[in-house]
N, C-alpha and C positions, 0 to 999 in steps of 0.2 A: 615336500608334499601332503606328506601324513598328517602335520598339523592342521594346514589349510583342509584336508580331508575331514579331518574331525571337528572343526570349526564349523565347516560348510555343512554337515551329517548334522549337528548339533539347530544350527537355524532352520535345516530345511524339516526336522522335525516339528518344530513349531509352527513356521511358517511356509507358505507356497508360493512358489514366483509364480508372477502374474503374467497374464496372456499375451503369447507375441502382439506387438503392433503390425504385424503384415499380416491379415486374415485369410492369405491365400496361399501360403505356406507354412505348413504345420510347424511349432518351435522347435530348436534342435535338441537331443537331450542334454543334460546338464554335463560338465566336462568331468567331472568324476563317478558318471555313469560310466563313464569308456574304460573297459579292463585296461588292467597295468600294462599289459606286452605290447597293447595301439595308442597309449595314452598319451596325448598332441599331435600325434601323425594327421594331418591335414590341415592343421588349426596353425592359422595367421595370428602372430603373439600370444605363444600360450599364454606367459604370467598375464598379460592385462586380459584376456579372457577370464582368469581365475579372479581375480580381483576384480572386478566387473561384476561376475556372477553374485561373490563374497557381499559386494556393498549393495545389490539390489535385494539379500535375504538379509542383509543388516537393516535396511531402512523398514524393510517389511516389519523386521523385530520390532522395532520402534515406537512404527506406527501402533502395532499389536499392544504395547505395552501401554502407549500413550489412553488408547482406546478403553481399555481395562481400569484405566482410575475409577473412581467415581464420579458419575455428572456433576458433581455440584466443585469440585474440586477444581480452582484456578489453573492450574500448573493443565488439565484437561485442554479449557479452553485456548489457552498460552500457544500450549506448545501444536494445537491442531491447527492454530491458524500459522505460525510461522515455519513450520513445518512445509519442507520445499519451496517456500517461495522465496522469487527471487529478490528481493527487494529485504524482506527478514534478515536472512540467514547471514548479510554482511556485515550486520551489527557485531558478531565475535569472531568471524574469520579473514573480512576484511581491514585492509589497513586503514590508517586514520584518513582522512579526508581532509586537504585543507579550506577553510572556508566554513565546514562541517564538524569545526570539531570542538568535541566536552569537554565542559569543567569537570571537574572533578563528583562535585554535589552529583551532577544532571546524568554522569557515566552510573553513579552506584544504584541512582535513581531507576535509570531505566532498564539497564541490567535484570531490575529484580521484578518490574513490570512485564518484561520480555520474557521470564522465566516461570511467572503468573506468582510471583512470593509477595507477599509483604514489604514496600520496600521499608528503607532506613528512616527515613523520616515518617511516614504514619505509624511509625511502631512506637514512634514515640510521643503520637499524637491520639491515637484511638481512643474512642471516643469523648473527645473533646468537640465543643461546642463550634459551628460555623456561625460565623456573624454576617451576613449582607445586608448594609445598607440597616444597620441598626434593628435589623429583625433576624430572629436563630431561623438558622435553614439545613438543620438534620445535625448528623456527627460525624467521627472522621471515621472510618471504617475502615480496617486492614488494608482491604486492598484498595481504597481512593476510589471506588465504584462511588460515594456519594459527593466525592469532588470532582470530580470528572462529568456523573450526570447532570450536577443541579442546573435547573436552568432561570436561576437569579443570578449568575454571576455575571459580574460587568468585568471593564477590560478588555473585550473582544480576544481572549488568549484561542478559543476553538476557532474565530475565522482568522487568525494570525496563521493556524496551523493549516487551513487549508488554502489560504495567500501562498503561504512559503512552498508547497507542493504545486502550486501550480506555476508561480512565479520561474520554479529550478525547470519545469516542463517548456513552458514559454519559451526561455533563455536558449532552451536545448534545439528546440524547433528552431530558432533564428539561427544558431550556428550552425545548425545541419543545412539551412537553405530552403527550410519546408514552410511557406507562406500561412501564418495565422492570425485570426483577429480576437481581440479579447477582451473581458469586462474592463480591466485596466487601462485601455488604450488610450494613448496623448495623442495620435497621430488618425484623424478620424470619429467614425462614430464606435468604434468596436464591435460588439456584437448585439450593442443593444437594439440597432433596427434589423434582427436577423428576422423578424416577422412582422415589423412595422408597416408593411404596406398590406396585409392581411387583417391590419386594425381600423377599427371605425375611430373616428375623432373625440368621438363623447362616449364614455363608458359610463358606467356605474362603481361605486367603489369595490364589488366583489370582482368583474370583470377585470379590473385596473391590477387588484394582488391577483389573480391566474395570471394575466398577462405576465407581470413581474418576474412570477417564477418561471416563465419559459425561455427567458434570457439567458442564453450559457455561459459557463467561463467560457468556453475557447472554441471559434469557430475553425476545425485545423482543414486546408485547402490541399487536397491531396488526389482530386480526381486530374491531373497529369501529370501523373508520377506513375510509374511500371516497375518490371523488375529489373532491377541492375546485376551483372556477372550470372543471370538466369536467378537470380533469388526475388520470390518475389513479397510481396508483406500483403495482410490481409485487411490493410487500411490502403491500399491502393485504390484508385480510379472514381473515387469518390472523396468528396466534403461533408466532414464529419461534426457534428454538435456534439460537446464534449464538458461535461457537468463532473464538477469533485464531490465528493461525497466525505466526511469523515463520521466516522461509526467512536459517536462519545460516550463513554460507560458500558457497564457491562450487560445491560437488558437487552440489545440487540442479539446477544448472543446463546444458539441453541445450545441448551445442553445435552442431549442425547445423540447429537450429530455423530457422524463415524468419517464424515471427508475432509482432510484438509483444506482450510479455507471457503467450506460451504457458506460460512455467514456472511462472509466478502460478495461470493459470488452473487447469494442470492438477494443482497442489497444493490447490485451493479444492477441484475437484471429487471427488479422492478422499477429504476428509474426511466428505464422506455417508457412500462406502461404507464406510468408517472405523467410523462411528457404529453399521450396520447391522448390519454384518460382530458388531460385539460387544455388540450388542443378541438375534441370533440366537444367539449364545454363550451369554451369559447365562439366556436362554429356555433352552437345552439342560440347561446345570447345574442351575439352578434349580428350574425347573417341567417338565423333559422332554420339553419342546416337538421335535417330530420336523422334520430340516431343511428338507420341504417343508410344513410347517404355519408358521403365523405366533402366534407369543406376545404373552403380555401386554404385553413392555417391548418390543418391535419393535411392535406395535399403539399403545400411548401414543407412542412417537417419531413413529409417523405421521400423528399428532393433529397434530404441529405442523408449521409450513412449506407450501407447497403440493405434495402426493403426500408429502409427510416429506424434503423437501427442507432440509437444513442449511446454513445460512450461516454462510460458513469464509472472510472476511478474510485476506486473505495480505499480509503486510508483507514486502518484497522488499528483498535483500540492497543492493541501489543505491538505495533511496529509492522504488518504487513499490509500490501497492497493486493489489489484484483486484477483477474487477468486482461482488463483494459489497460491499466498502466503499463503492463508488457507490451500489447499491441504497439502503443504510442513507443514505448523504448526499442521495440524492434524496427520502427520504421524510421525512429531516427539516428538508430547504429548502422544501419544500410546504409544513408544517406549521407552521413559523416565516413563512412566508409569506400563511400561512390568517390570521395572529394579524398580523401586522404591517399587511396592509389592513384591518382590521379599525377601526383608528385613523387610519391614515396614505393620504393621496390618492393613492396610486401602483397602477398595472397590477398583476394579479398575476402574469402572466410575469416583470415585471420585478422584482417582488420576489423569487420565488424566485431568479431566478437573479442576483441579488444576494448571498443568502443559502448560495447553492452555491460561486460562487465565494469567497467567504470562507471557508466552513469547511473548501475544499478545500486553500486555502493552508494555513490555520492547524493542519490534521491532517500536510498534506506536508512543512511544515517541521518540524512536529514528531518525527515517522518519521526523515528524514534526519537530525538534530540526535541522534535516540537513537544512528544507527550509529558518527556521528561522538565521540560522547561512549564509547559502548562501547569502539574500539576504543584510543581515548587514556587510558582505563583501564588497559587491560589492558595497552598497553605500558608503564605506569608500573609498574606492579606485578609485572610478569612477567616482563621481558628484563632481561638481568643486560647492563650497559653494558661497551664495548669496556674503558673504563678503572676500572672498578670492583674492588675487593679484596672478594670476597667479598659474599655477601648478594642480594637482590636490587633492585640499585642503578640505575637507568634516568638518559639520560641527555634526560629531557624536566627540564629543570631551568628549571621557569618558577620565579617567585622565591617565588609565592604555592602553587604545587603546579597539576597539569593546571587544576582547575577555578577558577585565580584568586581571586580577590574575589571575594563575592558580588554588588557593585554591577558587577559586568562583565554579568549576567546582562541589564546594560538596555544594554551595548554596542550600536553602531548600525552592523551590517556595510558598509552602502552607502556609511554616511558617516562613516568611520572616522577623517577628522581633526579632528571634532569631538568626539571623545570620548564623553564619558555621555549617553544620552539619555533623556528622561522618558518 
């Protein structure tokens, strides 16, 4: 007990306990403020209480140390994104996921990105030219920002990242029995007709471009859903427009932020405003709606979500995801638990937690692997090696290429010595 008290006191000198979530009642005093003769009296699960308070202070200490890093330190940006993020934290703590396993090269790259460190391959290629379609498009920097952020890259790597995350969410919604429509639907028009009734038959080029940007990735149909076993979800009772976004490169990141996940949340919040601004502009161009009026397109947009809110899960450069993806995860986990408990003797909350952790791990690993794949593909395709003579030749000299053999998709990154795993 003395050892725990010493650790507790050391942490408390540097960090304050956060305020209680329950504003109606004052927080109870820290457990070690209790006199020795009364220690633990009236407290259920004393050891758990001790460890919970200690972990709160340890987390606060980690955040304090991250914030104290220099603003231009890449570790600061990375750790502020992944700290407390339920998708990113699974990269190092979660077991490998069948179907989303890392090849050794990708694992090394992504762990470096995740921690805000130079990656093994960018170290080899730093200051080398990137050549895209025969033109020089910058050089490789240690943190791969130029590679991620180039607007000239071909091959659709960023779109593949976006589509992978969208596909995993769509599959989970179907498995959970939550109806949805998507841009890639092969059964009907998908989301393309979301606002088609409010558009006119003839539009100029600017209006057509604006209208194309109002086609969401998903329309999640949850208006018929309500709480199960007393558990409500924030998405219940409305159909939702869902538009996935990826933060490519570091230009989006606020160097002075002290809030974990602030960059992701800022981008997420901006998407709703973008949708409403486009709707207003289209109403003005197509229907002559005045600025202070609400036209048919904006009125239709407000029929979705709660008060017209658009869901915009944002995938961050370091492997994190914004809170809207957590809302979708919560809904899917609840519906899966509802189905599961109808056939298995398990508590509803336990079943929901099981599905939530399982899906967060799978989605988090897929997000992380997507960035590592994009980085290695671009280094291979666009970077001129120091020893090359003409052409786009890269020192990524894997005998089977960056992607190696297809069988290495089953490589177990925690047990590499065992080779391939089933």
